[in-house]
C-alpha positions as CSV (number, residue, x, y, z in Angstrom):
1,M,-71.4,-17.7,-175.3
2,K,-74.5,-18.7,-173.3
3,T,-77.1,-16.1,-172.3
4,G,-78.9,-16.5,-169.0
5,L,-82.2,-15.0,-168.2
6,V,-82.7,-14.4,-164.4
7,L,-86.2,-13.6,-163.1
8,A,-86.7,-12.2,-159.6
9,G,-89.5,-13.0,-157.3
10,G,-92.2,-10.5,-156.5
11,G,-95.7,-11.9,-156.5
12,S,-98.2,-10.0,-158.7
13,R,-95.4,-7.8,-159.9
14,G,-94.3,-10.8,-162.0
15,S,-96.5,-9.5,-164.9
16,Y,-93.7,-7.0,-165.5
17,Q,-91.5,-10.0,-166.6
18,I,-94.1,-10.9,-169.3
19,G,-93.6,-7.5,-170.8
20,V,-89.8,-8.1,-170.8
21,W,-90.4,-11.4,-172.5
22,K,-92.5,-9.7,-175.2
23,A,-89.6,-7.4,-175.9
24,L,-87.1,-10.3,-176.0
25,R,-89.3,-12.1,-178.5
26,E,-89.4,-9.0,-180.8
27,L,-85.6,-8.6,-180.5
28,N,-85.1,-12.3,-181.2
29,I,-83.1,-12.8,-177.9
30,R,-83.4,-16.4,-176.8
31,P,-81.9,-17.4,-173.4
32,D,-79.9,-20.6,-173.1
33,I,-80.4,-20.8,-169.4
34,I,-83.3,-19.6,-167.2
35,T,-83.2,-19.3,-163.4
36,G,-85.8,-17.7,-161.2
37,T,-87.2,-17.4,-157.7
38,S,-90.8,-17.6,-156.7
39,V,-93.0,-16.0,-159.5
40,G,-89.8,-15.7,-161.6
41,A,-89.5,-19.5,-161.7
42,L,-93.2,-19.7,-162.8
43,N,-92.6,-17.2,-165.6
44,G,-89.4,-19.1,-166.5
45,A,-91.4,-22.3,-166.9
46,L,-93.9,-20.5,-169.2
47,I,-91.0,-19.1,-171.3
48,I,-89.4,-22.5,-171.7
49,Q,-92.8,-23.8,-172.8
50,N,-92.9,-21.0,-175.3
51,S,-96.5,-20.3,-174.3
52,Y,-96.5,-16.5,-174.7
53,D,-100.2,-16.1,-175.6
54,T,-101.1,-18.5,-172.8
55,A,-99.0,-16.6,-170.3
56,V,-100.5,-13.2,-171.3
57,N,-104.1,-14.5,-171.1
58,L,-103.4,-16.2,-167.9
59,W,-101.8,-13.2,-166.2
60,K,-104.6,-10.9,-167.4
61,S,-107.3,-13.3,-166.1
62,L,-105.7,-13.5,-162.6
63,N,-107.1,-12.0,-159.5
64,T,-106.1,-12.5,-155.9
65,T,-108.8,-15.1,-155.1
66,A,-107.6,-17.2,-158.1
67,I,-104.3,-17.7,-156.3
68,F,-105.1,-17.6,-152.6
69,D,-108.0,-19.4,-150.9
70,F,-110.0,-16.3,-150.0
71,P,-113.7,-15.7,-151.0
72,K,-112.9,-12.1,-151.8
73,E,-109.8,-9.9,-152.1
74,P,-108.3,-9.9,-148.6
75,H,-107.2,-7.1,-146.4
76,F,-103.8,-7.2,-144.6
77,L,-105.4,-8.3,-141.3
78,E,-106.9,-11.3,-143.1
79,Y,-103.4,-12.4,-144.0
80,A,-102.4,-12.0,-140.4
81,K,-105.4,-14.0,-139.2
82,A,-104.7,-16.8,-141.6
83,F,-101.1,-17.0,-140.4
84,F,-102.0,-17.3,-136.7
85,H,-104.9,-19.7,-137.3
86,Q,-103.5,-22.0,-140.0
87,G,-99.8,-21.0,-140.6
88,G,-100.6,-19.0,-143.7
89,I,-103.0,-18.9,-146.6
90,Q,-103.7,-22.0,-148.6
91,R,-103.1,-21.8,-152.4
92,N,-105.2,-24.5,-153.9
93,G,-106.1,-22.0,-156.7
94,L,-102.4,-21.8,-157.7
95,Q,-102.1,-25.6,-157.7
96,K,-105.0,-25.8,-160.1
97,L,-103.5,-23.2,-162.4
98,L,-100.3,-25.2,-162.5
99,K,-102.1,-28.4,-163.3
100,N,-104.0,-26.7,-166.1
101,H,-101.2,-24.7,-167.7
102,L,-97.8,-26.3,-166.8
103,Q,-96.4,-28.7,-169.5
104,E,-93.8,-30.5,-167.5
105,E,-92.9,-32.9,-170.3
106,K,-92.3,-30.0,-172.7
107,I,-90.1,-28.2,-170.1
108,R,-88.0,-31.3,-169.5
109,A,-87.6,-31.9,-173.3
110,S,-86.4,-28.4,-173.8
111,Q,-82.7,-27.7,-174.3
112,I,-83.1,-24.7,-171.9
113,P,-82.5,-25.7,-168.3
114,L,-84.8,-24.2,-165.7
115,G,-83.3,-23.5,-162.3
116,M,-85.0,-22.2,-159.1
117,V,-84.3,-21.5,-155.5
118,L,-86.3,-22.7,-152.5
119,V,-85.6,-22.6,-148.8
120,K,-86.1,-25.2,-146.1
121,K,-88.3,-23.8,-143.4
122,Q,-86.6,-25.6,-140.6
123,D,-83.2,-24.0,-140.8
124,L,-83.6,-21.5,-143.7
125,S,-81.0,-23.3,-145.7
126,P,-81.2,-22.7,-149.4
127,C,-81.9,-25.4,-152.0
128,Q,-81.0,-24.7,-155.6
129,V,-82.3,-27.1,-158.2
130,F,-82.7,-27.5,-162.0
131,T,-85.3,-29.5,-163.8
132,E,-83.0,-32.5,-164.1
133,D,-82.7,-32.6,-160.3
134,I,-86.4,-32.8,-159.8
135,P,-88.1,-36.2,-159.9
136,S,-90.5,-36.7,-162.8
137,G,-94.0,-35.4,-162.1
138,M,-92.9,-33.2,-159.2
139,L,-92.1,-30.0,-161.0
140,P,-95.4,-28.4,-159.9
141,D,-94.5,-29.2,-156.2
142,Y,-91.2,-27.4,-156.5
143,L,-92.8,-24.4,-158.1
144,M,-95.4,-24.4,-155.3
145,A,-92.4,-24.4,-152.8
146,T,-90.4,-21.6,-154.4
147,T,-93.6,-19.4,-154.4
148,A,-94.6,-20.2,-150.8
149,C,-94.4,-16.6,-149.6
150,F,-94.3,-17.4,-145.9
151,P,-95.8,-16.1,-143.6
152,A,-98.5,-14.8,-145.9
153,A,-98.9,-18.2,-147.5
154,C,-98.4,-21.7,-146.1
155,C,-95.2,-23.5,-146.6
156,H,-95.2,-26.4,-149.1
157,N,-94.2,-29.9,-148.1
158,I,-92.2,-32.1,-150.4
159,R,-91.5,-35.6,-149.2
160,G,-91.7,-34.6,-145.5
161,V,-89.7,-31.4,-145.8
162,D,-91.4,-28.0,-145.5
163,Y,-90.2,-25.4,-148.0
164,I,-90.8,-21.6,-148.2
165,D,-90.2,-18.9,-150.8
166,G,-86.7,-18.9,-152.3
167,G,-86.6,-15.1,-151.8
168,Y,-85.4,-15.8,-148.3
169,S,-82.1,-16.9,-149.8
170,D,-81.7,-15.4,-153.2
171,N,-84.4,-13.4,-154.9
172,L,-82.4,-12.8,-158.0
173,P,-80.4,-16.0,-158.7
174,I,-77.7,-14.6,-161.0
175,A,-75.0,-16.8,-159.4
176,L,-77.1,-19.9,-160.2
177,A,-77.3,-19.0,-163.9
178,K,-73.5,-18.4,-164.0
179,K,-72.8,-21.6,-162.2
180,K,-74.8,-23.4,-164.9
181,G,-72.6,-21.8,-167.6
182,A,-74.2,-18.4,-168.4
183,H,-71.5,-16.0,-169.7
184,N,-73.9,-13.0,-170.0
185,V,-77.0,-12.5,-167.9
186,I,-80.2,-10.5,-168.4
187,A,-81.5,-10.0,-164.9
188,V,-85.1,-8.9,-164.5
189,C,-85.8,-7.5,-161.1
190,L,-89.2,-6.5,-159.8
191,D,-88.1,-3.5,-157.6
192,E,-85.7,-0.7,-158.4
193,W,-83.1,-1.6,-155.8
194,G,-83.0,-5.3,-156.3
195,T,-80.2,-5.4,-158.9
196,K,-78.2,-2.9,-156.9
197,K,-78.1,-5.2,-153.8
198,T,-76.5,-8.2,-155.5
199,P,-72.8,-9.0,-155.7
200,F,-73.2,-8.6,-159.5
201,A,-74.3,-4.9,-159.3
202,N,-71.1,-3.8,-161.1
203,D,-70.6,-6.8,-163.2
204,S,-70.5,-5.8,-166.9
205,S,-71.7,-9.3,-168.0
206,V,-75.0,-8.6,-166.2
207,I,-77.7,-6.5,-168.0
208,P,-80.2,-5.4,-165.4
209,I,-83.8,-4.6,-166.3
210,F,-85.8,-3.1,-163.5
211,P,-88.9,-0.9,-163.0
212,K,-88.8,2.9,-162.6
213,W,-92.4,3.0,-161.3
214,D,-94.1,1.3,-158.5
215,L,-95.6,-2.0,-159.7
216,G,-98.2,-2.3,-156.9
217,N,-98.8,-4.5,-153.9
218,W,-97.1,-7.9,-154.6
219,L,-99.9,-9.8,-152.8
220,L,-102.8,-8.3,-154.8
221,F,-103.5,-9.6,-158.3
222,R,-105.5,-7.1,-160.3
223,K,-106.1,-6.9,-164.1
224,E,-105.4,-3.2,-164.4
225,N,-102.1,-3.6,-162.6
226,T,-101.2,-6.6,-164.8
227,E,-101.8,-4.7,-168.0
228,R,-99.9,-1.7,-166.7
229,N,-96.9,-3.7,-165.6
230,I,-96.7,-5.7,-168.8
231,R,-96.5,-2.4,-170.7
232,L,-93.8,-1.1,-168.4
233,G,-91.7,-4.2,-168.6
234,Y,-91.9,-4.1,-172.4
235,L,-90.8,-0.5,-172.6
236,D,-88.0,-0.8,-170.1
237,A,-86.6,-3.8,-171.9
238,M,-86.7,-2.0,-175.3
239,K,-84.9,1.0,-173.7
240,T,-82.3,-1.3,-172.2
241,F,-81.5,-2.7,-175.6
242,G,-81.4,0.7,-177.3
243,V,-84.6,0.5,-179.3
244,Y,-86.0,3.5,-177.5
245,E,-84.5,6.3,-175.3
246,G,-85.3,7.5,-171.9
247,D,-85.3,6.4,-168.3
248,A,-88.7,6.6,-166.5
249,F,-90.3,7.8,-169.7
250,T,-89.9,6.4,-173.2
251,F,-88.9,8.3,-176.3
252,Q,-88.2,7.4,-179.9
253,T,-84.5,7.3,-180.8
254,N,-82.9,10.7,-181.6
255,T,-85.7,12.5,-179.8
256,F,-83.2,14.3,-177.5
257,R,-81.0,15.2,-180.3
258,V,-83.9,16.7,-182.2
259,L,-85.1,18.6,-179.1
260,S,-81.6,20.0,-178.4
261,Q,-81.5,21.3,-182.0
262,R,-84.9,22.9,-181.8
263,K,-84.6,24.4,-178.4
264,Q,-81.1,25.9,-178.5
265,V,-82.1,29.2,-177.0
266,A,-84.2,27.7,-174.2
267,L,-81.5,25.2,-173.6
268,A,-78.9,27.9,-173.1
269,R,-81.2,29.6,-170.7
270,C,-81.8,26.4,-168.9
271,R,-78.0,25.9,-168.5
272,Y,-77.6,29.4,-167.2
273,L,-80.3,29.1,-164.6
274,L,-79.1,25.7,-163.5
275,K,-75.7,27.1,-162.8
276,R,-77.3,29.4,-160.2
277,T,-79.2,26.7,-158.4
278,Q,-77.8,25.3,-155.1
279,N,-79.8,22.0,-155.4
280,S,-77.2,19.3,-155.1
281,V,-79.4,16.8,-157.0
282,F,-79.5,19.1,-160.1
283,K,-75.8,19.7,-159.8
284,K,-75.3,16.0,-160.3
285,L,-77.9,15.7,-163.0
286,F,-76.7,18.7,-165.0
287,P,-72.8,19.0,-164.7
288,E,-71.3,21.9,-166.6
289,D,-69.6,19.6,-169.1
290,A,-72.8,17.6,-169.9
291,S,-73.7,17.4,-173.6
292,S,-76.8,19.2,-174.9
293,E,-78.5,15.9,-175.4
294,A,-77.8,14.8,-171.8
295,V,-79.2,18.1,-170.5
296,V,-82.3,17.8,-172.7
297,K,-82.9,14.2,-171.6
298,N,-82.7,15.0,-167.9
299,A,-84.8,18.1,-168.3
300,A,-87.4,16.2,-170.3
301,E,-87.6,13.4,-167.7
302,I,-88.1,15.9,-164.8
303,T,-90.7,17.9,-166.8
304,A,-92.6,14.7,-167.6
305,R,-92.7,13.9,-163.9
306,L,-93.8,17.4,-162.9
307,L,-96.6,17.4,-165.4
308,K,-97.5,13.7,-164.7
309,L,-97.2,12.6,-168.3
310,S,-98.1,9.0,-169.1
311,P,-95.2,6.6,-168.7
312,Y,-97.0,4.1,-171.1
313,R,-96.6,6.2,-174.2
314,I,-93.7,6.4,-176.6
315,Y,-93.0,10.1,-177.3
316,T,-91.5,11.7,-180.3
317,A,-90.1,15.3,-180.2
318,D,-93.4,16.6,-181.6
319,S,-95.8,14.5,-179.4
320,F,-93.7,15.3,-176.3
321,L,-93.8,19.1,-176.9
322,K,-97.5,18.9,-177.7
323,E,-98.3,17.0,-174.5
324,V,-96.2,19.4,-172.4
325,R,-98.0,22.4,-173.8
326,R,-101.4,20.8,-173.3
327,K,-100.6,20.0,-169.7
328,I,-99.3,23.5,-168.9
329,H,-102.4,25.0,-170.5
330,C,-104.6,22.9,-168.3
331,R,-102.9,24.1,-165.1
332,S,-103.3,27.4,-163.4
333,K,-100.3,29.7,-164.1
334,G,-98.6,26.8,-165.8
335,L,-97.4,25.2,-162.5
336,P,-98.4,22.0,-160.9
337,R,-100.6,22.4,-157.8
338,N,-98.2,20.3,-155.7
339,F,-94.7,18.8,-156.1
340,R,-94.9,15.9,-153.6
341,H,-94.9,13.2,-156.3
342,I,-91.4,14.0,-157.4
343,R,-89.7,14.9,-154.1
344,S,-88.3,11.4,-153.7
345,H,-86.6,11.7,-157.1
346,T,-85.4,15.3,-157.2
347,G,-85.7,16.8,-153.8
348,V,-88.0,19.7,-153.0
349,L,-88.3,22.1,-155.9
350,S,-88.7,25.8,-155.7
351,K,-91.1,27.5,-158.2
352,E,-88.1,29.1,-159.9
353,T,-86.6,25.7,-160.5
354,V,-89.8,24.2,-161.7
355,G,-90.1,27.1,-164.1
356,I,-86.7,26.3,-165.6
357,F,-87.9,23.0,-166.9
358,L,-91.4,24.0,-167.9
359,S,-90.0,27.0,-169.9
360,T,-87.5,24.8,-171.7
361,F,-90.2,22.9,-173.5
362,A,-93.2,25.2,-173.4
């Protein structure tokens, strides 16, 4: 049974995939096939080289001007000007990075095939290639082509043909990995909805890993975002494979079982109050037949969002309760000053509903 690793495109958000790679290394999960689009193909090449430390150091050293030919971090209007004046931004910096860090001979010698997607600019027809299809010495050119995020960046010419970013055809090339012989696929998307839009959304052979938090502007490369995204990718992968629990936040295993045992009275009150609410989102999150652990999990996730707990920590039952109490103590009347940051996830909350969750863990 062959395992495929599929890496989506997404510019600077690709640092998230380095965090996933860290988790896969710790779990001793080694892909037999790697496919990627745009930055996913670049990360795939680093994975095949087995250059983890190099990849981490490279990502942490990147800034926008190291990729694009700008003297300083550009504004959106500067991207627009570059497109109208010269057809997009030049990327000599990226070419130099590939020359310094890409080990084409090592990639070709590996038993792990690397596949990527590019698109012909002329007619937007897709081009799917593996390393064995690429002439010797031209792997950097194909990586430049799949990452040519037109119109922000210039297209890349290979033997008289202009190519642009493979994301115009298939930003998450699961089909390419399966075509190569992958029976199971680990698909690492760089936005929450990417895995839900593919034909493989309900395919049990596909294990999706995707961010629960905004990974930042895909055209801006910043060290603080890189470190943050690597951490999120690591935690999401570890939760996907059952090392930790949680959804947007991360908890040690059995945390929800421990909390449900400690907070039985509060949990009963929470169930009673939730029965009375007319919020349809909560009705779906907290069905009457939900287990105690499921109720605690969803209540803990909502409470963590309400109080803006850090998504980069791994919480135990004790550390979670301690942090909740600390946050409540710091706020007037124990309630957040505004609820806008969670409206997109749970709908508008009344103060009574907010109180249900805060009182469960306070």
